[in-house]
C-alpha positions in Angstrom: -41.1 4.4 -9.8 -39.9 7.2 -12.1 -36.4 8.6 -11.9 -37.7 12.1 -10.8 -39.8 10.5 -8.1 -36.8 8.6 -6.8 -34.7 11.8 -6.7 -37.5 13.6 -4.7 -37.7 10.7 -2.3 -33.9 10.6 -1.9 -33.8 14.3 -1.2 -36.5 14.2 1.4 -34.8 11.2 3.0 -31.5 13.2 3.2 -33.3 16.2 4.7 -34.8 14.0 7.4 -31.5 12.3 8.1 -29.8 15.6 8.5 -32.5 16.8 10.9 -32.3 13.7 13.0 -28.5 13.5 13.0 -28.3 17.1 14.1 -31.0 17.0 16.8 -30.1 13.8 18.6 -26.5 14.6 19.6 -27.4 18.1 20.7 -30.3 16.9 22.9 -28.3 13.9 24.3 -25.4 16.3 25.1 -27.7 18.8 26.7 -29.6 16.3 28.9 -26.5 14.2 29.8 -24.6 17.4 30.8 -27.6 18.6 32.8 -28.1 15.3 34.5 -24.4 15.1 35.4 -24.4 18.6 36.7 -27.3 17.8 39.0 -25.7 14.5 40.2 -22.3 15.9 40.7 -23.3 19.4 41.9 -21.3 21.2 39.2 -22.4 23.9 36.8 -20.0 23.6 33.9 -20.7 20.1 32.4 -23.9 21.0 30.6 -22.3 23.6 28.3 -19.3 21.3 27.7 -21.5 18.3 26.7 -23.8 20.6 24.7 -20.7 21.8 22.8 -19.6 18.3 22.2 -23.1 17.4 20.9 -23.0 20.3 18.5 -19.6 19.3 17.2 -21.0 15.7 16.7 -24.0 17.1 14.9 -21.9 19.1 12.5 -19.6 16.1 11.9 -22.7 13.9 11.2 -24.0 16.5 8.7 -20.7 16.8 7.0 -20.3 13.0 6.5 -23.9 12.7 5.3 -23.5 15.4 2.7 -20.1 14.2 1.6 -21.5 10.8 0.9 -24.5 12.1 -0.9 -22.5 14.5 -3.1 -20.0 11.7 -3.9 -22.9 9.5 -5.0 -24.3 12.2 -7.2 -20.9 12.8 -8.8 -20.6 9.1 -9.5 -24.0 9.0 -11.1 -23.2 12.0 -13.2 -20.0 10.4 -14.5 -22.0 7.4 -15.6 -24.2 9.4 -17.9 
């Protein structure tokens, strides 16, 4: 596989990882909070868990990009 093709594949993989790592915590937080609100008869847990899911999504994205950029810097130093 050519180097350019590998770079394109790696970029698409990163985009998919970011999408999944952002969507999953948000949806889990939303549905868990909604489920707990229905079970406990409260009305404030869904926004709390949704906020926690959003924070987790941003953290996941930050860590993914941080690792990806560190890898690119390491490869550039080797040239």
